[in-house]
C-alpha positions as CSV (number, residue, x, y, z in Angstrom):
1,M,0.0,0.0,0.0
2,S,1.3,3.4,-1.0
3,E,2.2,6.0,1.7
4,P,3.3,9.5,1.6
5,E,7.2,10.0,1.8
6,E,8.0,12.2,4.8
7,Q,10.8,14.3,3.4
8,T,9.3,14.9,-0.2
9,E,5.7,14.4,0.5
10,E,5.8,12.1,-2.7
11,V,3.9,8.9,-3.0
12,T,6.2,5.9,-2.7
13,T,5.7,2.3,-3.7
14,G,5.9,1.0,-0.3
15,H,9.2,-0.7,-1.0
16,E,12.1,0.2,1.4
17,W,15.6,-1.2,1.8
18,D,18.1,0.0,4.3
19,G,16.1,3.1,5.0
20,I,15.7,4.0,1.2
21,K,12.3,4.2,-0.1
22,E,11.1,4.1,-3.8
23,L,9.2,7.0,-5.2
24,D,6.1,6.1,-7.3
25,N,6.6,9.0,-9.6
26,P,5.1,8.7,-13.1
27,L,7.3,8.0,-16.1
28,P,8.5,10.9,-18.2
29,R,6.0,11.7,-21.0
30,W,8.7,11.7,-23.7
31,W,9.8,8.2,-22.7
32,L,6.3,6.8,-22.8
33,W,5.6,8.3,-26.2
34,T,8.9,6.7,-27.6
35,W,7.9,3.4,-26.1
36,Y,4.3,3.6,-27.8
37,L,5.9,4.6,-31.1
38,S,8.3,1.6,-30.9
39,I,5.4,-0.8,-30.4
40,A,3.5,0.8,-33.2
41,V,6.6,0.5,-35.5
42,A,6.9,-3.1,-34.5
43,I,3.3,-4.0,-35.3
44,V,3.7,-2.2,-38.8
45,Y,6.9,-4.2,-39.4
46,W,5.2,-7.3,-38.5
47,L,2.5,-6.7,-41.1
48,L,4.8,-5.6,-43.9
49,M,8.0,-7.8,-43.5
50,P,8.6,-11.4,-42.8
51,A,8.5,-11.7,-39.1
52,W,6.9,-14.7,-37.3
53,P,8.0,-18.4,-37.6
54,G,5.2,-21.1,-38.1
55,I,4.8,-24.7,-38.3
56,Q,5.2,-25.0,-42.1
57,G,7.1,-21.7,-42.7
58,Y,7.0,-18.0,-41.6
59,T,4.8,-15.0,-42.3
60,K,5.8,-13.5,-45.7
61,G,4.5,-9.9,-45.0
62,L,2.4,-7.7,-47.1
63,M,5.5,-6.5,-49.2
64,G,6.8,-10.0,-50.0
65,Q,10.4,-9.1,-49.1
66,S,12.9,-12.0,-49.5
67,D,16.6,-11.7,-48.8
68,R,17.2,-15.1,-50.4
69,A,15.4,-13.8,-53.6
70,D,17.5,-10.6,-53.5
71,V,20.7,-12.5,-53.4
72,V,19.7,-14.7,-56.3
73,K,18.7,-11.8,-58.3
74,A,21.9,-10.0,-57.6
75,L,24.0,-13.2,-58.5
76,A,22.1,-13.4,-61.5
77,D,22.6,-9.7,-62.4
78,L,26.5,-10.2,-61.7
79,K,26.5,-13.3,-64.0
80,L,24.9,-11.4,-66.8
81,Q,27.3,-8.5,-66.3
82,R,30.3,-10.7,-66.4
83,G,28.9,-13.0,-69.2
84,A,30.7,-10.9,-72.0
85,Q,34.0,-10.8,-70.2
86,A,33.8,-14.5,-69.3
87,R,33.0,-15.5,-73.0
88,N,36.1,-13.3,-74.0
89,L,38.2,-15.4,-71.7
90,E,36.8,-18.7,-72.9
91,R,37.6,-17.8,-76.4
92,A,41.0,-16.3,-75.9
93,S,44.3,-18.4,-75.4
94,L,46.2,-17.8,-72.2
95,E,48.9,-15.8,-74.2
96,E,46.3,-13.5,-75.5
97,I,44.7,-12.9,-72.0
98,E,48.0,-12.1,-70.7
99,R,48.7,-9.6,-73.5
100,D,45.4,-7.8,-73.3
101,P,45.3,-5.4,-70.4
102,H,41.5,-5.4,-70.0
103,M,41.3,-9.3,-70.1
104,Q,44.1,-9.6,-67.8
105,E,42.7,-7.3,-65.2
106,Y,39.4,-9.2,-65.1
107,A,41.3,-12.6,-65.0
108,F,43.3,-11.3,-62.1
109,A,40.2,-10.3,-60.3
110,V,38.4,-13.5,-60.8
111,G,41.6,-15.6,-60.3
112,Q,42.3,-13.9,-57.0
113,S,38.7,-14.5,-55.7
114,V,38.8,-18.1,-56.7
115,F,42.4,-18.8,-55.4
116,G,41.2,-17.3,-52.0
117,D,38.2,-19.3,-51.8
118,N,39.5,-22.7,-53.0
119,C,43.3,-22.9,-53.1
120,A,44.5,-20.6,-50.2
121,T,43.5,-23.5,-47.8
122,C,46.4,-25.7,-48.8
123,H,48.7,-23.2,-50.6
124,G,48.2,-20.3,-48.2
125,A,46.7,-16.8,-48.8
126,G,49.9,-15.6,-50.7
127,G,50.5,-19.0,-52.5
128,V,53.7,-19.5,-50.4
129,G,52.7,-23.1,-49.6
130,S,53.9,-25.1,-46.5
131,K,55.4,-28.7,-45.9
132,G,53.7,-31.0,-48.4
133,Y,52.1,-28.1,-50.1
134,A,53.9,-26.5,-53.3
135,N,55.1,-22.9,-53.2
136,L,53.6,-21.2,-56.0
137,R,55.6,-18.0,-55.6
138,D,59.0,-19.4,-56.6
139,D,60.3,-20.6,-59.9
140,I,60.3,-24.4,-58.9
141,W,57.6,-26.5,-60.5
142,L,57.0,-30.1,-60.2
143,W,54.7,-30.3,-63.4
144,G,55.8,-27.1,-65.2
145,G,55.2,-23.5,-64.8
146,T,54.0,-22.3,-68.2
147,P,50.5,-21.0,-68.4
148,D,49.4,-24.1,-70.3
149,N,51.1,-26.4,-67.7
150,I,49.5,-24.5,-65.0
151,L,46.1,-24.8,-66.5
152,H,46.3,-28.4,-67.2
153,T,47.4,-29.1,-63.5
154,I,44.5,-27.1,-62.3
155,T,42.0,-29.1,-64.8
156,V,43.2,-32.5,-64.0
157,G,44.7,-32.2,-60.6
158,V,47.4,-34.4,-59.2
159,R,46.8,-38.1,-58.4
160,S,43.2,-37.4,-58.5
161,G,42.2,-40.1,-61.0
162,A,43.1,-38.4,-64.3
163,E,45.1,-40.3,-66.9
164,D,48.2,-38.1,-66.3
165,R,49.7,-36.3,-63.2
166,T,49.5,-39.6,-61.4
167,T,53.4,-40.4,-60.9
168,K,54.2,-41.3,-57.3
169,M,57.4,-41.9,-55.4
170,P,57.7,-45.5,-54.6
171,A,57.9,-46.6,-50.9
172,F,61.3,-48.3,-51.2
173,G,61.6,-49.0,-47.4
174,R,58.0,-49.6,-46.4
175,D,57.3,-52.0,-49.3
176,E,60.7,-53.7,-48.7
177,M,62.0,-52.9,-52.2
178,L,65.3,-51.9,-50.6
179,K,67.3,-52.9,-47.5
180,P,67.9,-50.3,-44.7
181,D,71.6,-49.8,-45.5
182,Q,70.7,-49.2,-49.1
183,I,68.3,-46.5,-48.1
184,D,71.0,-45.0,-45.9
185,D,73.3,-44.9,-48.8
186,L,70.7,-43.4,-51.2
187,T,70.1,-40.7,-48.5
188,N,73.7,-39.7,-48.7
189,Y,73.7,-39.8,-52.4
190,V,70.8,-37.4,-52.5
191,L,72.7,-35.1,-49.9
192,V,75.7,-35.2,-52.2
193,L,73.5,-34.1,-55.3
194,S,72.0,-31.3,-53.2
195,G,75.5,-30.1,-52.0
196,Q,74.9,-30.9,-48.5
197,P,77.4,-32.8,-45.9
198,A,77.3,-36.5,-46.7
199,N,79.3,-39.7,-46.6
200,A,81.0,-39.6,-49.9
201,A,82.0,-43.3,-49.7
202,A,78.3,-44.4,-48.9
203,A,77.2,-42.2,-52.0
204,A,79.7,-43.9,-54.2
205,R,78.6,-47.3,-53.1
206,V,75.1,-46.6,-54.3
207,K,75.5,-44.7,-57.5
208,T,74.6,-47.8,-59.6
209,L,71.5,-48.4,-57.3
210,Y,70.6,-44.6,-58.1
211,V,70.8,-45.3,-61.8
212,D,68.8,-48.4,-61.7
213,Q,66.1,-47.2,-59.3
214,C,65.8,-43.4,-59.3
215,S,67.3,-41.9,-62.6
216,N,64.2,-42.9,-64.6
217,C,62.2,-40.1,-62.9
218,H,64.8,-37.9,-61.3
219,G,67.4,-38.2,-64.2
220,L,71.0,-39.2,-64.1
221,D,72.1,-35.8,-63.1
222,G,69.3,-35.7,-60.4
223,R,67.6,-32.6,-62.0
224,G,64.1,-34.1,-62.1
225,N,61.5,-34.6,-64.8
226,M,58.4,-32.2,-65.2
227,V,56.6,-34.7,-67.4
228,K,56.6,-37.1,-64.5
229,G,56.3,-34.6,-61.7
230,A,59.7,-35.7,-60.3
231,P,61.5,-33.0,-58.4
232,N,65.0,-31.6,-59.0
233,L,67.4,-33.2,-56.3
234,T,70.1,-30.7,-56.7
235,D,68.4,-27.5,-55.6
236,A,67.6,-26.3,-52.2
237,E,63.9,-26.6,-52.7
238,W,62.1,-29.4,-50.8
239,L,58.4,-30.3,-50.6
240,Y,58.7,-32.5,-47.5
241,G,62.0,-31.1,-46.1
242,G,65.5,-31.2,-47.1
243,D,67.5,-32.4,-44.2
244,R,68.8,-36.1,-43.7
245,A,65.9,-37.4,-41.8
246,A,63.4,-35.9,-44.1
247,I,65.1,-37.3,-47.2
248,R,65.4,-40.8,-45.7
249,G,61.8,-40.6,-44.7
250,Q,60.8,-39.9,-48.3
251,I,62.9,-42.7,-49.8
252,F,61.4,-44.9,-47.1
253,A,57.8,-44.1,-47.3
254,G,57.3,-42.3,-50.7
255,K,55.1,-39.5,-49.8
256,G,53.0,-38.0,-52.5
257,G,50.0,-35.6,-52.1
258,V,46.9,-35.2,-53.9
259,M,45.5,-32.1,-55.6
260,P,41.7,-31.9,-56.5
261,A,40.8,-31.8,-60.3
262,W,39.0,-28.5,-60.6
263,G,38.1,-29.1,-64.2
264,S,34.6,-30.6,-63.2
265,R,34.0,-27.8,-60.6
266,F,34.9,-24.7,-62.8
267,D,33.8,-23.4,-66.1
268,P,36.5,-22.9,-68.7
269,A,36.7,-19.1,-68.2
270,T,37.3,-19.6,-64.4
271,L,40.0,-22.1,-64.9
272,K,41.9,-19.8,-67.4
273,A,41.5,-16.7,-65.0
274,L,43.0,-18.8,-62.2
275,A,45.8,-20.0,-64.3
276,V,46.7,-16.5,-65.4
277,Y,46.5,-15.3,-61.8
278,I,48.9,-18.0,-60.6
279,H,51.2,-17.6,-63.5
280,A,51.4,-13.8,-63.3
281,N,51.4,-13.3,-59.5
282,A,52.8,-16.5,-58.2
283,G,56.1,-17.3,-59.9
284,G,55.1,-18.6,-63.4
285,Q,57.8,-19.6,-65.9
């Protein structure tokens, strides 16, 4: 029950705590009108826009607004706008695209977007790669770094079921193709090829074995073969590491990654744009 507050002679709510009483003053008029207006706006919004969920769906609203329909329309408009440029890319060769500033600019924009959404997960946002994933910013290419080679690799992937790009390093140790001491000697031979400290006597013992087992892919001089995706063993670039333990592990287990075949996922214009982007911005030959 309300009672007069002694000091101010105002009506209180009857609540008291530690000698403090709560006044029962009316709410400010401006605050009340703001509240009423908010309620009115909410009711109008509920009527005009999608708002309330139901068992079979939701209220559509008198305006029929749909964010999903807006996105579909925006994508269709964008596809129509880009259609002419995409057709130009599809008809042109990779060399023609790189020579034409307008087509090249469009290819860069598309390629950068596609690379960021699909390729950066493995190769990194800047294409620098990581252990087991190729660095696309240097001039070292397992399957070739020309525009046509890059396009073909993107299209068919690597070890993804295509007729080519399937070569894989044998697991000489795991499959018991070579004895442990032979693997140790081969490790020294590869270290010698790459200019690292090694046991020269061990490397000399295994030269014939290298020719018989490894030269078919890596070459007699160890410089690799892009047709087979065999890396150059004489440089300082290593996909799985270049120290003694890493090299021995590769000879023993024969690691080989898989790259998806993007040819079935992207249209020809997108594939070309991605190839041009990688070739120009990430160390093409």
